[in-house]
BAMARTI-806011 format. One record per atom (N, C-alpha, C): residue number from 0; x, y, z; residue in three letters; atom name. Coordinates in steps of 0.05 Angstrom, whole numbers, plus 32768, in hexadecimal, padded with zeros to 4 digits. Layout:
N
ATOM     n     px     py     pz   res   atom
ATOM   NUM      X      Y      Z   ALA     CA
...
This chain:
190
ATOM     n     px     py     pz   res   atom
ATOM     0   878A   895D   8A22   MET      N
ATOM     0   8774   894A   8A25   MET     CA
ATOM     0   877E   8932   8A35   MET      C
ATOM     1   876D   8929   8A47   ASP      N
ATOM     1   8773   8911   8A57   ASP     CA
ATOM     1   8779   88F9   8A46   ASP      C
ATOM     2   878C   88E9   8A4D   GLU      N
ATOM     2   8794   88D1   8A3D   GLU     CA
ATOM     2   877C   88BD   8A3A   GLU      C
ATOM     3   876D   88BA   8A50   CYS      N
ATOM     3   8756   88A7   8A4F   CYS     CA
ATOM     3   8741   88B1   8A3B   CYS      C
ATOM     4   873D   88CB   8A3A   VAL      N
ATOM     4   872A   88D7   8A27   VAL     CA
ATOM     4   8733   88D2   8A0A   VAL      C
ATOM     5   874E   88D6   8A06   LYS      N
ATOM     5   8759   88D2   89EB   LYS     CA
ATOM     5   8754   88B5   89E2   LYS      C
ATOM     6   875A   88A2   89F4   VAL      N
ATOM     6   8758   8886   89ED   VAL     CA
ATOM     6   873A   887F   89E8   VAL      C
ATOM     7   8728   888A   89F7   SER      N
ATOM     7   870B   8886   89F2   SER     CA
ATOM     7   8703   8890   89D6   SER      C
ATOM     8   870E   88A7   89CF   LEU      N
ATOM     8   8708   88B2   89B4   LEU     CA
ATOM     8   8715   88A1   899E   LEU      C
ATOM     9   872E   8898   89A3   TYR      N
ATOM     9   873B   8886   898F   TYR     CA
ATOM     9   872A   886C   898C   TYR      C
ATOM    10   8721   8861   89A3   LEU      N
ATOM    10   8711   8849   89A2   LEU     CA
ATOM    10   86F8   884D   8992   LEU      C
ATOM    11   86EA   8863   8997   ALA      N
ATOM    11   86D1   8869   8989   ALA     CA
ATOM    11   86D6   886B   896B   ALA      C
ATOM    12   86EB   887B   8963   ASP      N
ATOM    12   86F1   887F   8946   ASP     CA
ATOM    12   86F9   8865   8939   ASP      C
ATOM    13   8709   8855   8947   ASN      N
ATOM    13   8712   883C   893B   ASN     CA
ATOM    13   86FC   8828   8937   ASN      C
ATOM    14   86EA   8826   894B   ILE      N
ATOM    14   86D4   8813   8948   ILE     CA
ATOM    14   86C1   881B   8931   ILE      C
ATOM    15   86BB   8835   8930   ILE      N
ATOM    15   86AA   883F   891B   ILE     CA
ATOM    15   86B6   883A   8900   ILE      C
ATOM    16   86D0   8840   88FD   ASP      N
ATOM    16   86DE   883D   88E4   ASP     CA
ATOM    16   86DF   881F   88DC   ASP      C
ATOM    17   86E7   880E   88EE   LEU      N
ATOM    17   86E9   87F1   88E8   LEU     CA
ATOM    17   86CD   87E5   88E2   LEU      C
ATOM    18   86B9   87EE   88F1   ARG      N
ATOM    18   869E   87E4   88EC   ARG     CA
ATOM    18   8694   87EC   88D0   ARG      C
ATOM    19   8699   8805   88C9   LYS      N
ATOM    19   8690   880E   88AE   LYS     CA
ATOM    19   86A0   8800   8898   LYS      C
ATOM    20   86BA   87FC   889C   LYS      N
ATOM    20   86CA   87EF   8887   LYS     CA
ATOM    20   86C1   87D2   8883   LYS      C
ATOM    21   86B5   87C6   8898   LYS      N
ATOM    21   86AB   87AB   8895   LYS     CA
ATOM    21   868D   87AB   888D   LYS      C
ATOM    22   8682   87C3   8889   GLY      N
ATOM    22   8666   87C5   8880   GLY     CA
ATOM    22   8652   87BC   8895   GLY      C
ATOM    23   8659   87C0   88AE   LEU      N
ATOM    23   8647   87B8   88C4   LEU     CA
ATOM    23   8639   87D0   88D0   LEU      C
ATOM    24   861F   87CC   88D7   SER      N
ATOM    24   8611   87E0   88E6   SER     CA
ATOM    24   8618   87DB   8904   SER      C
ATOM    25   860F   87EF   8915   GLN      N
ATOM    25   8614   87EB   8931   GLN     CA
ATOM    25   8605   87D2   893B   GLN      C
ATOM    26   85ED   87CE   8931   ASP      N
ATOM    26   85DE   87B7   893A   ASP     CA
ATOM    26   85EC   879D   8932   ASP      C
ATOM    27   85F7   879C   891A   GLN      N
ATOM    27   8605   8783   8911   GLN     CA
ATOM    27   861E   877E   8922   GLN      C
ATOM    28   862D   8793   8927   LEU      N
ATOM    28   8645   8790   8937   LEU     CA
ATOM    28   863E   8788   8954   LEU      C
ATOM    29   8629   8794   895F   SER      N
ATOM    29   8622   878D   897B   SER     CA
ATOM    29   861A   8770   897D   SER      C
ATOM    30   860C   8766   8968   ARG      N
ATOM    30   8605   8749   8968   ARG     CA
ATOM    30   861D   8738   8965   ARG      C
ATOM    31   8630   873F   8953   LEU      N
ATOM    31   8649   872F   894F   LEU     CA
ATOM    31   8659   872F   8969   LEU      C
ATOM    32   865A   8746   8977   ALA      N
ATOM    32   866A   8748   898F   ALA     CA
ATOM    32   865B   873E   89A8   ALA      C
ATOM    33   8642   8738   89A4   GLU      N
ATOM    33   8631   872F   89BA   GLU     CA
ATOM    33   8631   8743   89D2   GLU      C
ATOM    34   862D   875D   89CB   ILE      N
ATOM    34   862A   8772   89DF   ILE     CA
ATOM    34   8611   8782   89D7   ILE      C
ATOM    35   8605   878F   89EA   PRO      N
ATOM    35   85ED   879F   89E4   PRO     CA
ATOM    35   85F4   87B6   89D1   PRO      C
ATOM    36   85E2   87BD   89BF   ARG      N
ATOM    36   85E7   87D3   89AC   ARG     CA
ATOM    36   85EB   87ED   89BB   ARG      C
ATOM    37   85DD   87F1   89D0   SER      N
ATOM    37   85E0   880A   89E0   SER     CA
ATOM    37   85FC   880C   89EB   SER      C
ATOM    38   8609   87F6   89F2   THR      N
ATOM    38   8624   87F7   89FC   THR     CA
ATOM    38   8637   87FF   89E5   THR      C
ATOM    39   8633   87F4   89CD   LEU      N
ATOM    39   8643   87FB   89B6   LEU     CA
ATOM    39   863F   8818   89AF   LEU      C
ATOM    40   8626   8821   89AF   THR      N
ATOM    40   8621   883E   89A9   THR     CA
ATOM    40   862F   8850   89BD   THR      C
ATOM    41   862F   8848   89D6   HIS      N
ATOM    41   863C   8858   89EB   HIS     CA
ATOM    41   865B   8859   89E6   HIS      C
ATOM    42   8666   8842   89DF   ILE      N
ATOM    42   8683   8841   89D9   ILE     CA
ATOM    42   868A   8852   89C1   ILE      C
ATOM    43   8679   884F   89AB   GLU      N
ATOM    43   867E   885E   8993   GLU     CA
ATOM    43   867B   887D   8996   GLU      C
ATOM    44   866D   8885   89AC   SER      N
ATOM    44   8669   88A1   89B0   SER     CA
ATOM    44   8683   88AE   89BC   SER      C
ATOM    45   8695   889D   89C5   GLY      N
ATOM    45   86AE   88A7   89D1   GLY     CA
ATOM    45   86AC   88AC   89EE   GLY      C
ATOM    46   8695   88A8   89FA   SER      N
ATOM    46   8692   88AC   8A17   SER     CA
ATOM    46   8690   8892   8A26   SER      C
ATOM    47   8692   887C   8A18   GLY      N
ATOM    47   8690   8862   8A26   GLY     CA
ATOM    47   86AA   885A   8A33   GLY      C
ATOM    48   86A8   8849   8A47   ASN      N
ATOM    48   86BF   883E   8A55   ASN     CA
ATOM    48   86BB   881F   8A56   ASN      C
ATOM    49   86C0   8812   8A3F   PRO      N
ATOM    49   86B9   87F6   8A3D   PRO     CA
ATOM    49   86CA   87E4   8A4E   PRO      C
ATOM    50   86BE   87CE   8A56   SER      N
ATOM    50   86CD   87BA   8A65   SER     CA
ATOM    50   86E0   87AB   8A53   SER      C
ATOM    51   86F4   879E   8A5E   LEU      N
ATOM    51   8707   878F   8A4F   LEU     CA
ATOM    51   86F8   8779   8A3F   LEU      C
ATOM    52   86E4   876D   8A4C   GLN      N
ATOM    52   86D4   8758   8A3F   GLN     CA
ATOM    52   86C7   8763   8A25   GLN      C
ATOM    53   86BB   877B   8A26   ASN      N
ATOM    53   86AE   8786   8A0F   ASN     CA
ATOM    53   86C3   878D   89F9   ASN      C
ATOM    54   86DA   8797   8A01   LEU      N
ATOM    54   86EF   879D   89EE   LEU     CA
ATOM    54   86F8   8784   89DF   LEU      C
ATOM    55   86FB   876E   89EE   VAL      N
ATOM    55   8702   8754   89E2   VAL     CA
ATOM    55   86ED   874B   89CE   VAL      C
ATOM    56   86D4   874E   89D6   LYS      N
ATOM    56   86BE   8745   89C4   LYS     CA
ATOM    56   86BD   8756   89AB   LYS      C
ATOM    57   86C0   8770   89AE   ILE      N
ATOM    57   86C0   8782   8996   ILE     CA
ATOM    57   86D7   877D   8984   ILE      C
ATOM    58   86EF   877A   8990   SER      N
ATOM    58   8707   8775   897F   SER     CA
ATOM    58   8704   875A   8970   SER      C
ATOM    59   86F9   8746   897D   ALA      N
ATOM    59   86F5   872C   8970   ALA     CA
ATOM    59   86E1   872E   895A   ALA      C
ATOM    60   86CB   873D   895E   ALA      N
ATOM    60   86B7   8741   894A   ALA     CA
ATOM    60   86C2   8750   8932   ALA      C
ATOM    61   86D4   8763   8936   LEU      N
ATOM    61   86E0   8772   8921   LEU     CA
ATOM    61   86F9   8765   8915   LEU      C
ATOM    62   8702   8750   8922   GLN      N
ATOM    62   8719   8740   891A   GLN     CA
ATOM    62   8733   8751   891A   GLN      C
ATOM    63   8736   8760   892F   VAL      N
ATOM    63   874E   8770   8934   VAL     CA
ATOM    63   8757   876D   8950   VAL      C
ATOM    64   8770   8774   8956   GLY      N
ATOM    64   8779   8773   8971   GLY     CA
ATOM    64   876F   878B   8982   GLY      C
ATOM    65   876E   8787   899C   ILE      N
ATOM    65   8764   879D   89AD   ILE     CA
ATOM    65   8775   87B6   89AA   ILE      C
ATOM    66   8790   87B2   89A5   GLU      N
ATOM    66   87A2   87C9   89A2   GLU     CA
ATOM    66   879A   87DA   898A   GLU      C
ATOM    67   878F   87CE   8976   GLU      N
ATOM    67   8786   87DD   895E   GLU     CA
ATOM    67   876D   87EE   8965   GLU      C
ATOM    68   875D   87E4   8977   LEU      N
ATOM    68   8745   87F4   897F   LEU     CA
ATOM    68   874D   880C   8990   LEU      C
ATOM    69   8762   8809   89A0   LEU      N
ATOM    69   876A   881E   89B3   LEU     CA
ATOM    69   877F   8831   89A9   LEU      C
ATOM    70   878C   882A   8993   SER      N
ATOM    70   87A2   883B   8989   SER     CA
ATOM    70   8797   8854   897A   SER      C
ATOM    71   87A9   8867   8978   ARG      N
ATOM    71   87A2   887F   8969   ARG     CA
ATOM    71   879B   8877   894C   ARG      C
ATOM    72   8784   8881   8942   PRO      N
ATOM    72   877C   887A   8927   PRO     CA
ATOM    72   8792   8881   8913   PRO      C
ATOM    73   8796   8870   8900   ARG      N
ATOM    73   87AA   8875   88EB   ARG     CA
ATOM    73   879F   8887   88D6   ARG      C
ATOM    74   87B0   8898   88CC   ASN      N
ATOM    74   87A9   88A9   88B5   ASN     CA
ATOM    74   87A8   8897   889D   ASN      C
ATOM    75   8795   889B   888B   GLU      N
ATOM    75   8793   888B   8873   GLU     CA
ATOM    75   87A9   8891   885F   GLU      C
ATOM    76   87B6   88A8   8862   CYS      N
ATOM    76   87CC   88B0   8850   CYS     CA
ATOM    76   87E7   88A9   885D   CYS      C
ATOM    77   87FA   88A1   884C   GLU      N
ATOM    77   8814   889A   8857   GLU     CA
ATOM    77   8829   88A4   8843   GLU      C
ATOM    78   8839   88B7   884C   LEU      N
ATOM    78   884F   88C2   883C   LEU     CA
ATOM    78   8869   88B6   8846   LEU      C
ATOM    79   8876   88A8   8833   LEU      N
ATOM    79   8890   889B   883A   LEU     CA
ATOM    79   88A6   88A9   882B   LEU      C
ATOM    80   88BA   88B2   883A   SER      N
ATOM    80   88D2   88BE   882D   SER     CA
ATOM    80   88E2   88A7   8822   SER      C
ATOM    81   88F4   88AD   8810   LEU      N
ATOM    81   8904   8899   8802   LEU     CA
ATOM    81   8912   8886   8815   LEU      C
ATOM    82   891C   8890   882C   ASP      N
ATOM    82   892B   887F   883E   ASP     CA
ATOM    82   8918   886B   884D   ASP      C
ATOM    83   88FE   886F   884C   LEU      N
ATOM    83   88EB   885D   8859   LEU     CA
ATOM    83   88DF   8849   8845   LEU      C
ATOM    84   88E4   884C   882C   ILE      N
ATOM    84   88D9   8839   8818   ILE     CA
ATOM    84   88EC   8821   8818   ILE      C
ATOM    85   88E0   8809   881D   PRO      N
ATOM    85   88F1   87F1   881E   PRO     CA
ATOM    85   8900   87ED   8803   PRO      C
ATOM    86   8919   87E6   8805   MET      N
ATOM    86   892A   87E2   87ED   MET     CA
ATOM    86   893B   87C9   87F1   MET      C
ATOM    87   893C   87B9   87DC   VAL      N
ATOM    87   894E   87A2   87DC   VAL     CA
ATOM    87   8961   87A4   87C5   VAL      C
ATOM    88   8979   879A   87C8   GLN      N
ATOM    88   898C   8799   87B3   GLN     CA
ATOM    88   898E   877D   87A8   GLN      C
ATOM    89   898F   877B   878E   ARG      N
ATOM    89   8992   8761   8781   ARG     CA
ATOM    89   89A6   8763   876B   ARG      C
ATOM    90   89AA   874E   875C   GLY      N
ATOM    90   89BD   874F   8746   GLY     CA
ATOM    90   89D9   8758   874E   GLY      C
ATOM    91   89E3   874C   8763   GLN      N
ATOM    91   89FE   8752   876E   GLN     CA
ATOM    91   8A00   8770   8775   GLN      C
ATOM    92   89EA   877B   8780   GLY      N
ATOM    92   89EA   8797   8789   GLY     CA
ATOM    92   89E6   87AB   8773   GLY      C
ATOM    93   89E2   87A3   875A   LYS      N
ATOM    93   89DF   87B5   8743   LYS     CA
ATOM    93   89C2   87BB   873C   LYS      C
ATOM    94   89B0   87AE   874A   VAL      N
ATOM    94   8993   87B4   8746   VAL     CA
ATOM    94   8987   87BB   8761   VAL      C
ATOM    95   897A   87D2   8762   ARG      N
ATOM    95   896C   87DB   877A   ARG     CA
ATOM    95   894E   87D9   8775   ARG      C
ATOM    96   8940   87CC   8787   ILE      N
ATOM    96   8923   87C9   8784   ILE     CA
ATOM    96   8916   87D7   879C   ILE      C
ATOM    97   8906   87EB   8796   PHE      N
ATOM    97   88F7   87FA   87AA   PHE     CA
ATOM    97   88DB   87EF   87AB   PHE      C
ATOM    98   88D2   87E6   87C2   LYS      N
ATOM    98   88B7   87DB   87C6   LYS     CA
ATOM    98   88A3   87F3   87C9   LYS      C
ATOM    99   8894   87F8   87B4   LEU      N
ATOM    99   8883   8810   87B4   LEU     CA
ATOM    99   8867   880B   87C0   LEU      C
ATOM   100   8862   87F3   87C9   LEU      N
ATOM   100   8848   87ED   87D5   LEU     CA
ATOM   100   884E   87E7   87F2   LEU      C
ATOM   101   884A   87FB   8804   PRO      N
ATOM   101   8852   87F6   8820   PRO     CA
ATOM   101   8840   87E1   882E   PRO      C
ATOM   102   8827   87DE   8825   ASP      N
ATOM   102   8815   87CA   8831   ASP     CA
ATOM   102   8819   87AF   8824   ASP      C
ATOM   103   8819   879A   8834   LYS      N
ATOM   103   881D   877F   882A   LYS     CA
ATOM   103   8802   8775   8820   LYS      C
ATOM   104   8801   8770   8806   ILE      N
ATOM   104   87E9   8764   87F9   ILE     CA
ATOM   104   87F3   874C   87EA   ILE      C
ATOM   105   87EA   8734   87F2   LYS      N
ATOM   105   87F5   871B   87E7   LYS     CA
ATOM   105   87F4   871B   87C9   LYS      C
ATOM   106   880B   8717   87BD   GLY      N
ATOM   106   880D   8714   87A0   GLY     CA
ATOM   106   880F   872E   8790   GLY      C
ATOM   107   880A   8745   879D   LEU      N
ATOM   107   880B   875F   878F   LEU     CA
ATOM   107   8825   876D   8796   LEU      C
ATOM   108   8835   8773   8782   ASP      N
ATOM   108   884E   8782   8786   ASP     CA
ATOM   108   8850   8799   8773   ASP      C
ATOM   109   885A   87B0   877D   VAL      N
ATOM   109   8860   87C7   876D   VAL     CA
ATOM   109   887C   87CF   8774   VAL      C
ATOM   110   888E   87CD   8761   ASP      N
ATOM   110   88AB   87D3   8766   ASP     CA
ATOM   110   88B6   87E6   8752   ASP      C
ATOM   111   88C8   87F7   875C   ARG      N
ATOM   111   88D9   8808   874A   ARG     CA
ATOM   111   88F4   87FB   8749   ARG      C
ATOM   112   88FD   87F5   8731   MET      N
ATOM   112   8917   87E7   872D   MET     CA
ATOM   112   892B   87FB   8721   MET      C
ATOM   113   8942   87FD   872D   GLU      N
ATOM   113   8958   880D   8723   GLU     CA
ATOM   113   896E   87FA   871C   GLU      C
ATOM   114   8975   87F8   8703   MET      N
ATOM   114   8989   87E4   86FA   MET     CA
ATOM   114   89A1   87F2   86EE   MET      C
ATOM   115   89B9   87EB   86F8   GLU      N
ATOM   115   89D2   87F6   86EC   GLU     CA
ATOM   115   89D6   87E9   86D1   GLU      C
ATOM   116   89E4   87F7   86C0   ARG      N
ATOM   116   89EA   87ED   86A5   ARG     CA
ATOM   116   89F7   87D1   86A6   ARG      C
ATOM   117   89EC   87BF   8697   GLY      N
ATOM   117   89F7   87A4   8696   GLY     CA
ATOM   117   89EE   8791   86AD   GLY      C
ATOM   118   89DF   879B   86C0   SER      N
ATOM   118   89D7   878B   86D6   SER     CA
ATOM   118   89C1   8776   86CE   SER      C
ATOM   119   89C0   8760   86DC   THR      N
ATOM   119   89AC   874C   86D8   THR     CA
ATOM   119   89A0   8743   86F2   THR      C
ATOM   120   8987   8739   86F0   MET      N
ATOM   120   8979   8731   8708   MET     CA
ATOM   120   8965   871B   8700   MET      C
ATOM   121   8965   8705   870E   GLY      N
ATOM   121   8950   86F1   870A   GLY     CA
ATOM   121   8937   86FA   8717   GLY      C
ATOM   122   8920   86F4   870A   GLY      N
ATOM   122   8906   86FA   8716   GLY     CA
ATOM   122   88FC   86E2   8726   GLY      C
ATOM   123   88ED   86E7   873A   HIS      N
ATOM   123   88E1   86D2   8749   HIS     CA
ATOM   123   88C5   86CC   873E   HIS      C
ATOM   124   88BF   86B4   8736   PRO      N
ATOM   124   88A3   86AE   872D   PRO     CA
ATOM   124   888F   86B5   8743   PRO      C
ATOM   125   887A   86C3   873A   HIS      N
ATOM   125   8865   86CC   874D   HIS     CA
ATOM   125   884F   86B7   874F   HIS      C
ATOM   126   883A   86BE   875D   LEU      N
ATOM   126   8823   86AC   8761   LEU     CA
ATOM   126   8819   86A2   8747   LEU      C
ATOM   127   880E   868A   8746   SER      N
ATOM   127   8803   867E   872E   SER     CA
ATOM   127   87ED   8690   8723   SER      C
ATOM   128   87EE   8696   8709   GLY      N
ATOM   128   87DB   86A8   86FC   GLY     CA
ATOM   128   87E2   86C5   86FE   GLY      C
ATOM   129   87F8   86CC   870C   ALA      N
ATOM   129   87FF   86E9   870E   ALA     CA
ATOM   129   8808   86F4   86F3   ALA      C
ATOM   130   8804   870E   86F0   LYS      N
ATOM   130   880D   871C   86D8   LYS     CA
ATOM   130   8820   8732   86E1   LYS      C
ATOM   131   8836   8736   86D3   GLU      N
ATOM   131   8849   874B   86DA   GLU     CA
ATOM   131   8849   875F   86C3   GLU      C
ATOM   132   884B   8778   86CB   TYR      N
ATOM   132   884C   878F   86B8   TYR     CA
ATOM   132   8865   879E   86BE   TYR      C
ATOM   133   8878   879F   86AA   LEU      N
ATOM   133   8891   87AD   86AE   LEU     CA
ATOM   133   8891   87C4   869B   LEU      C
ATOM   134   8893   87DC   86A6   THR      N
ATOM   134   8894   87F5   8696   THR     CA
ATOM   134   88B0   8801   869A   THR      C
ATOM   135   88BE   8805   8684   VAL      N
ATOM   135   88D9   8812   8686   VAL     CA
ATOM   135   88D5   8830   8683   VAL      C
ATOM   136   88DE   883E   8698   ILE      N
ATOM   136   88DC   885B   8698   ILE     CA
ATOM   136   88F4   8867   868A   ILE      C
ATOM   137   890B   885C   868E   HIS      N
ATOM   137   8924   8866   8682   HIS     CA
ATOM   137   8936   884E   867D   HIS      C
ATOM   138   8943   884E   8666   GLY      N
ATOM   138   8956   8839   865F   GLY     CA
ATOM   138   894A   8822   8650   GLY      C
ATOM   139   8957   880B   8652   GLU      N
ATOM   139   894E   87F3   8643   GLU     CA
ATOM   139   8952   87DB   8654   GLU      C
ATOM   140   893D   87CA   8656   VAL      N
ATOM   140   893F   87B2   8666   VAL     CA
ATOM   140   8936   879B   8654   VAL      C
ATOM   141   8946   8786   8653   THR      N
ATOM   141   893F   876E   8644   THR     CA
ATOM   141   8935   875A   8659   THR      C
ATOM   142   891C   8750   8653   VAL      N
ATOM   142   890F   873E   8665   VAL     CA
ATOM   142   890D   8723   8657   VAL      C
ATOM   143   8916   870E   8664   VAL      N
ATOM   143   8913   86F3   865A   VAL     CA
ATOM   143   88FD   86E5   866A   VAL      C
ATOM   144   88E8   86DC   865B   VAL      N
ATOM   144   88D1   86CF   8668   VAL     CA
ATOM   144   88CE   86B3   865B   VAL      C
ATOM   145   88D2   869F   866B   ALA      N
ATOM   145   88CF   8683   8662   ALA     CA
ATOM   145   88DF   867F   8648   ALA      C
ATOM   146   88F7   868A   8647   GLY      N
ATOM   146   8908   8686   8630   GLY     CA
ATOM   146   8906   869A   861A   GLY      C
ATOM   147   88F0   86AA   8619   ASP      N
ATOM   147   88ED   86BF   8604   ASP     CA
ATOM   147   88F8   86D9   860E   ASP      C
ATOM   148   8905   86E8   85FC   ARG      N
ATOM   148   8912   8701   8602   ARG     CA
ATOM   148   8902   8719   85F8   ARG      C
ATOM   149   88FF   872E   860A   TYR      N
ATOM   149   88F0   8746   8603   TYR     CA
ATOM   149   8901   875E   860B   TYR      C
ATOM   150   8905   8771   85F8   VAL      N
ATOM   150   8914   8789   85FE   VAL     CA
ATOM   150   8900   879F   8603   VAL      C
ATOM   151   8900   87AA   861B   VAL      N
ATOM   151   88ED   87BF   8624   VAL     CA
ATOM   151   88FD   87D9   8627   VAL      C
ATOM   152   88F5   87ED   8617   LYS      N
ATOM   152   8903   8807   8617   LYS     CA
ATOM   152   88F3   881D   8623   LYS      C
ATOM   153   88FF   8835   8626   ASP      N
ATOM   153   88F2   884C   8631   ASP     CA
ATOM   153   88D4   884E   862A   ASP      C
ATOM   154   88C4   884F   863F   GLY      N
ATOM   154   88A7   8853   863B   GLY     CA
ATOM   154   8898   883A   8633   GLY      C
ATOM   155   88A5   8824   862D   SER      N
ATOM   155   8898   880C   8625   SER     CA
ATOM   155   8891   87FA   863D   SER      C
ATOM   156   887D   87E9   8639   MET      N
ATOM   156   8874   87D7   864E   MET     CA
ATOM   156   8872   87BB   8644   MET      C
ATOM   157   887B   87A8   8654   LEU      N
ATOM   157   8878   878C   864E   LEU     CA
ATOM   157   8866   877F   8663   LEU      C
ATOM   158   8851   8772   8659   ALA      N
ATOM   158   883F   8763   866B   ALA     CA
ATOM   158   8845   8745   8666   ALA      C
ATOM   159   8849   8737   867C   PHE      N
ATOM   159   8850   871A   8679   PHE     CA
ATOM   159   8846   870A   8691   PHE      C
ATOM   160   8844   86F0   868D   PRO      N
ATOM   160   883B   86DF   86A3   PRO     CA
ATOM   160   8850   86DF   86B9   PRO      C
ATOM   161   8849   86EB   86D0   GLY      N
ATOM   161   885D   86ED   86E6   GLY     CA
ATOM   161   8863   86D3   86F4   GLY      C
ATOM   162   8854   86BE   86EE   ASP      N
ATOM   162   8859   86A5   86FB   ASP     CA
ATOM   162   886D   8694   86EB   ASP      C
ATOM   163   8877   869F   86D5   GLN      N
ATOM   163   888B   8691   86C4   GLN     CA
ATOM   163   88A7   8699   86CD   GLN      C
ATOM   164   88BB   8688   86C8   PRO      N
ATOM   164   88D7   8690   86CD   PRO     CA
ATOM   164   88DD   86A8   86BC   PRO      C
ATOM   165   88EA   86BD   86C9   HIS      N
ATOM   165   88F1   86D5   86BA   HIS     CA
ATOM   165   890A   86E2   86C6   HIS      C
ATOM   166   8917   86F2   86B5   SER      N
ATOM   166   892F   8701   86BE   SER     CA
ATOM   166   8930   871C   86B0   SER      C
ATOM   167   8940   872E   86BC   TYR      N
ATOM   167   8943   8749   86B1   TYR     CA
ATOM   167   8961   874F   86AD   TYR      C
ATOM   168   8966   875E   8698   ARG      N
ATOM   168   8982   8767   8693   ARG     CA
ATOM   168   8981   8784   8688   ARG      C
ATOM   169   8990   8796   8694   CYS      N
ATOM   169   8992   87B1   868A   CYS     CA
ATOM   169   89A5   87B0   8671   CYS      C
ATOM   170   8999   87B3   8659   THR      N
ATOM   170   89A8   87AF   8640   THR     CA
ATOM   170   89AD   87C9   8632   THR      C
ATOM   171   89A4   87DF   863C   GLY      N
ATOM   171   89A9   87F9   862F   GLY     CA
ATOM   171   89C4   8804   8635   GLY      C
ATOM   172   89C9   881D   862C   ASN      N
ATOM   172   89E3   882A   8630   ASN     CA
ATOM   172   89E4   883A   864A   ASN      C
ATOM   173   89CF   8838   865A   SER      N
ATOM   173   89CF   8847   8673   SER     CA
ATOM   173   89BF   8837   8688   SER      C
ATOM   174   89BD   8842   86A0   LYS      N
ATOM   174   89AD   8835   86B5   LYS     CA
ATOM   174   8990   8834   86AB   LYS      C
ATOM   175   8981   8822   86B7   ALA      N
ATOM   175   8964   881F   86B0   ALA     CA
ATOM   175   8953   8823   86C9   ALA      C
ATOM   176   893D   8830   86C5   LEU      N
ATOM   176   8929   8833   86DA   LEU     CA
ATOM   176   890F   8828   86D0   LEU      C
ATOM   177   8903   8816   86DF   ALA      N
ATOM   177   88EA   8808   86D7   ALA     CA
ATOM   177   88D7   8805   86EF   ALA      C
ATOM   178   88BE   8802   86E8   ILE      N
ATOM   178   88AA   87FD   86FC   ILE     CA
ATOM   178   889E   87E1   86F6   ILE      C
ATOM   179   889D   87D0   870A   SER      N
ATOM   179   8892   87B5   8707   SER     CA
ATOM   179   8879   87B3   8719   SER      C
ATOM   180   8863   87AB   870C   ILE      N
ATOM   180   884A   87A6   871B   ILE     CA
ATOM   180   8842   878A   8717   ILE      C
ATOM   181   883E   877B   872D   VAL      N
ATOM   181   8835   875F   872C   VAL     CA
ATOM   181   8819   875E   8737   VAL      C
ATOM   182   8807   8753   8727   VAL      N
ATOM   182   87EB   8750   872E   VAL     CA
ATOM   182   87E6   8733   8733   VAL      C
ATOM   183   87DA   872B   874A   PRO      N
ATOM   183   87D8   870F   8751   PRO     CA
ATOM   183   87C4   86FE   8741   PRO      C
ATOM   184   87B3   870A   8732   VAL      N
ATOM   184   87A0   86F9   8722   VAL     CA
ATOM   184   879F   8702   8705   VAL      C
ATOM   185   8798   86F0   86F4   THR      N
ATOM   185   8796   86F7   86D8   THR     CA
ATOM   185   877D   8709   86D5   THR      C
ATOM   186   8781   871F   86C8   LEU      N
ATOM   186   876B   8732   86C4   LEU     CA
ATOM   186   875B   872B   86AB   LEU      C
ATOM   187   8741   872D   86AD   GLY      N
ATOM   187   8730   8728   8696   GLY     CA
ATOM   187   872E   8740   8684   GLY      C
ATOM   188   8727   873D   866B   VAL      N
ATOM   188   8724   8753   8659   VAL     CA
ATOM   188   8707   8759   8656   VAL      C
ATOM   189   86FF   8773   8659   ASP      N
ATOM   189   86E3   877B   8656   ASP     CA
ATOM   189   86DE   8782   8639   ASP      C
């Protein structure tokens, strides 16, 4: 397939996808972009050859860069092998934290924590009102939150205000594996 034809099809798919994600009809997008609806329809059909001026208008209306309109559409699924999952070491190298949420969402964190026996790590206070949920999969982790001590064992979960000073210590007889989820707002009870 000719490269220009591929790019035209990418452009069509990307505009349709972005327009639908924003809940816009063709008419609404054409008004936002200040281009005729027939021009937008032609571009979305994959047979259009838009001017640079129209690409700029459409990208501005959709609030994305032109490169996002022209690039190969991304697959909604993303499989990351272990070596591609971001990992940081803390606690003098005795704690490994795997960032399980590849997309950056302000205030939301999902981490897998692997702690060597006896290791300690200070927690970073999160956004005001954040709640943290620590589930221990294996081992035992003692969490200190604002001066209070909680022992979390296999299968147990501790929910605590994530915006408070806190720390973790692997206090069991073996390594500990835990999942930490930080939610940026206080959840209401139904």
